N, C-alpha and C positions, 0 to 999 in steps of 0.2 A: 238767233245764233251767234255765239261771238264768233271774230275771224283769226284764225288761227297766228300764233303771233313766231312771226320768224325769228329766233337769232342766231350769230356767230357765235360758234365759240372756238376761240384760243386759253391753251395751256401751255404752260412753262415747258424750256426746253431742258431736258434729264431731267424728268418730273420724278418716274420710276424711279430713277436714277437716285432719288432727295428719299425715297418710301424705303426703298427694297429694303435696308438692315432693318426695320423696325415690323414690315409684313412681312417679312419671316418670324419672325418670332411671334408675331399677334395672331397671322391667321390662325394655323393648325388649332391654335389651344378656342376657335368659335364653333360651336355645335353644331351645323352647317357644314366645318369642312371635312368632303367626303375623304380625302389624304390619308386618315389616319394612321402615325404610325410608321409616317414613312415622310423623311425630313427636306423640306423646302428647301431646292437652291436656287433658286431664280427665278426669274418673272420675264414673260411677253405683254409687254402693251399690244392690247384687241386693238382698246380705245380711250379717248380719254376727253369728255368736255367737262367745261369751265359749267355751273350755275349761278355762283357767284363769285366776282372778281378780288382773289388775293387781299389788295392796296384796303380791301376795307375790314369793318371786324370782324364781320365771318368772314372767310368764301369758305366754300361749298366746291369740290370734285364728282364728277360722275366717270367712276374709271367702270373699265372690262377689264378684268388680265388673267392672262393665263399665268398656272402653277407652275413650274418642273419641279418635278419628285422621279425619284430614278426606278427605271422597272414599272412607271401607270403612267398613263396618259393623263394631258396636260390639261388639266380639267381647267375652262374657265370660270370668273367670278362677276361677278357684282358688287361692287362696293362705294358707300358714298363717304366721303373722305373727305369731316369736314377740318377747319386749319383759322385757330385762332393765336391770339401773341399768347395768353394764358388761361384756361380752365378752371370757368366757375365752379367750384365745390361739388353744386352739383350734378354736374356732367365726370365727376374724376372716374366714376363705373366706364364710360364710354374711351380712355382714359388710348391712344396705341403707339404714340409717344412724342420726345423730344426732339427734331429735325436737328444735324448735327453740318450739313455738309448740302450742298445744291441748292435750286431758288427758294429753297423752302426755310433753308438752312437759321435756326433761333426759335423756331414756329414749333410749336401743337402741332399734332394729328393728334384724330379721334373719331370712331363711328358716329358717324353727323345725325345716323338714324334716332336719335334716343336723345337729339339739338331740336324743345317745338319751332324753333326757327328755322329752318332744315326741312324738318317737316313737311312744313306749312310749305317752301317754297317748292312742292313736289306736289301739292294737290292745286295750288296753283294751276302753277305748268300745265296739270291735268284739266282743271276747270277752263285756261282760255285757249288749251289744245295747239300750246306752244312747240315748235318747232326748234331746237338747237342743239346746233351740230350734228351730229347722225342720229340725237334723240328724236323721237316721233308721238306723242302725248295727246290721245286720241280723245274723245269721247264720243259717249251715244248723242245722237244729235235732240233724242226728245230726253234727255235726263239733264235737272241743270243741279249743282252743285255750289250749295250754299261757304261763300269765304268766312272764314273767318271760326272754320272747327276745331278746338284744342286738341292736337295730335297729344296721344301715346302710345308706347314700342309695348306688344304684347310680348308677356318671356318664355309662352308656353310649349312652342314651335322650334325643331332640330335640324329641317332642311332647306327651313327657309328664313323669311322676318315678317310681320306685320306690324300695320298701324295703325293702331284706331283713331278715329276720328268724329272730336264731339260725340259717340254711341252711336251716330247718325254712318260714318260709312267705315271701311275697312282693308289697308290699301296691303298684298300683297305682294310683294319683291321676291319676285326667285333671284336664288345665291348663286349656283352652278344653273349657269344656263347653255342652252345649244342653241346651233341656227334650227331656222324649221319652223311649222307646225305646230304651238304648244297645248296641248290637251284640255292642256286650264285655263286653255280663252277659246278655242274651240270648243269645248262641249259646252259650258254654259251657257254660252251667243246660239249654240244648236237650239240648248230646252227653251231661251229664250222666243226664239222664232217661232216655236211649239208652243208655247204660253201657260210649258210644267210651272207649277208655283212649289218642287220641291227643291229646288235651287235660285240660291240668288244669282238672279241676271246682274253680269257686268256693267259698270256707269260709263265704265273708263279702262284705259291698259295704257301702256307703259309696252313700243318696238325701239329698237335701236336698228335702222338699213345702215348696212358694213358693206362693204367690197360686194354689193350685186346681193346679200344674203341678210333673212330676216331672223331677227332676235325677240323672241316674245320674254320682257321685264318685271312685269310686275300688269295684276289684274285688283283695278279699285272695284267694290261692291258693296254694295248694303249690307249693313251691321245688323246682326241677331239679337239683338239689345236684353239682356238677362235669359240666353239662350245656355240650355244645360249641354256640355260636350255628352256623347250619349258614353264613354267611359268610364268620364266620371261619375256618372247616371247612376251606371249600375251598380260600380264600389261600391256609391251609395245606399242605392237598395239590399245588396246583400248584405251587409254592415247592419243593416235591421231587421236582417231576415225578413223582408220584405218579397212575394213571389213581382215578379217583374216580365210577366207572360202578353197581359194587355200592353204593351209597349213594346218590345218584340212584336206584336201582333201587328200592328202599327208601322213597326218602324220599315216591316215585311214586306207594306202595301207601299210604303214609300219609294221603295228598290224599286219595286214591280211599276209604279208609273216611271219611275226615270228610265230606265230597262223599255220601257212601251214609246216614250216619248223620244229616245235615240232610235229607236225600230224608227219611227214616221224619220225623222229627222235625217239619217244620214243612210247610205247604203249595205246592205246585207250581204253578207256570201253562206253558199251551203259546203259544207263541210265533208267530203266523202278521204275513199282511203290516203289517196297520197298526203292531201293535210293532215287529216289525226294519225298517220305516222309519221310525220314532223313533230307533230305536238306532242303524241307518246315520248319518240327516240328523245326529243327536249327534258322530259320528265324522269327519263333511265340515267343521261346524263348527272343529272342535277341529283341524282340520290348516289349512285354510283359515286359521285364525288365526293357526295357528305359522306360516304360511309368512312371515304380516304381524312375525313376532316374532325369526323364526330365517330373513333372504333367502337361505344355505345351504342351502335344502329345494326350493328353488326347479323349479329344474334334474326332481326329484326327483319334484314333487306328480302331474303324471298318473299313472307308475305307481301311485303309493299312492291316490289317489281310484281305480284302479283294482281296489285289493282289496276298498274298501266297495263299489261298483257290484257287483262279482263276487257279493257277499252280498246286496245289493239284488233282487240277478237271479236268483237261485235261489226267496226268499221268492216275489215274481211270479208265479214258475212253479210255487206251493203248499205247495214244501217250508217245514217242520217244525219249533220245534224244540223243545225243553225248554228251563225257568227254574226254579229252586231258592236258595234262601239257599247262598249260599257264602261265604269268608275275605273275598274281598270289595280285598286288598291283598297277596294273596301274594307273600313273595317270600325267600332261602331268608337274610336277619334275621330273619324270621320262624318259622325253625324250630331247632328244640333237639334236639341228639340227647347221649341219657343217656349211659353211663360204659356200661350194659350193650348200648349200638347201638341202643334203641329213641330213634323220631323224635317230634316234638311240633311239632304248631301253634300258636301262643300270640297275641296281637293281636289278635283278631276286630273291634278299631275301628273299620274299612276306610278306604279316601284321609278321614283331617280335613278336608280343603280342599272337599271335596264334603259338601250338605246330608245329613241324618239319616234323610233319609226315601226322600232315593234310592240309601246306603247303608243300606238297611233293603228295596229291591226284590229278585225275584228274580232272578238269571239262569242265562247259559249255562253250567253251569262249565266251559266251553273260559276264560271269561275269567279262572280263576283258574291254571290249568296255563298260557297266555301267557307271567304277570307269570313262574310257578316259567319256562319256559325263557327271557325278558329277559334272569331273576338269572344262569344257566348261563352265557348268554354276556357277560353285564356278569364275570363273575368270572376268564372268558379269554382275553376282551379288553383287562384292568385289569393282564396276569399282562408281564413282562416276562425276553422276550420273548410277545407275545402266542400264544397257545394254541390254535387256531377247532379242531383235531381232538378239543382234551379235551373242548369245548364239546361237535363233534357228540355225541360217544360221550353226553354225560352227558343230551343229550335227547335223545334215542332211547332211554337204557336207563330215563329215568322216564317216559318214555308205554308204553313196556312196560308195569312195575311197576305204571301206576295201570290198565292193561289188565286185567291181570293181576285186581285186586279188582274192579275196576266190569263187566268184560265187554268194557268196549267204549274201544276206542287213537280218542286223541284227531286220531291222523294220517288218520283214514278220515273227519277230516270238516274238510280240506286251506283250506274257503274259511275258515269261520269261524272257526279259527283263526289264519290269513293276517290277519285283522281284526280282530281284535283283539291280536294282537303288532303288528303295525302303529302301531293305535293306543294300544297304550303306550311303542311308543319314540318317533311322534313329540310323547309326555309328554315323553321322556324329554331329546332334543334339547333343548328346550324350559326345564324343568330347569339340565341342565346350561350351555346357555348365560347363564343368571343368573346363577348360582348357582358354578357351579364347571366355568369357561370348558378350562382345562385336558383336561377328560374329555369333552368332547363329540367329539372321533373314537373314541368307544365308541359311542353311539344311532347316530351317524351312518352304520360301519360297516355297522351293523345295515340302517337309510334305506333303505341301495343296493339289500341283497338282498332287500328287502320290494318293493323300485321295482320287480321283477322276476321276482316272484310265489317266489323261495328259501326254500324254511323253511328248508330240512335239508340 
């Protein structure tokens, strides 16, 4: 095992001021920027680390910056900024801009993850377990990282950025970061300790230690070469008119294996009347806010409320549920099928819009199940023509597969499942109304069903 490499990081005074006007224009255009629709009025520098000195042909800065926006929290973003005299043609799409004043005046800055040399610096730092300023590059001592793997940036992600190294590893860099234990590292590490094969075990990870607080910035995991994204695979099978039930059943078994391993690895709790009251109150608040935002929900509101009141009634009668750590944002796009037919679950970050403490709370596994069932609906209703029978078969097969491993069929607890599916569909309606109005009929079709208690 190599010893950790420690290097003092230095940064030029006035660095952020030098970048400020360019970042104000560039940052809101990034797909992973959370503050769409509001101007950026300034920045606070949380940390700046020089990974390669600017006096070389390539300079490289790692930045954590808070973006100031009116009437909104100041989110903290992780940036990797490359500095060159001029960009070669292949890096033109990564351009941030040309600096006019300050310590970088006269130079060109760009999104460095698109630069193979800059991406190699990150992998080498992880391999050598480097310590640079407040950055801590950690590695599982039992895992080796071969140098010289060629990097490439993946283009399909939204809230984060991933780099694949030679079809061997994939490094996921979190863009919007908060201090604390991030489930995107915590849960895969726990599953690795349990020997669960359904989640790629972390090989290495990047932290920042700042003012007594720890930030998880990135996770390196094995890359499943040739794997098919579950959402894309489902759409392809739909387009061909192929049955997907066998894959849905296998995916149900995989989900149950992950839930079982998490229940062994981390504490579970019992939810009684008081805890369920809080859970139901949150669902009702989200429904009421959604009705205000999307008036098309109004005719269905009483029936949707009944999905939540039925759950509250069971709790009041003394019914309890077990809550444990779960995936937290499970859908077909969070699943990979290997060429050998094995399903894996990825991206345990949870819903990035929710506070970290909330994402780490134990929850009933039915929430993950509901997310996947909604995903089958989405795929079927986005097809041309829509294929509700396909979704019905997939939903039933998924629950059957889940029961084969867990010993408990989610359909035997229909009140809990209906509440979670209804809550998810309400979220989808608000999202589509704001971002993709053409897709609004997809969740609205589910809303009509859930308002009359019809899940399957």
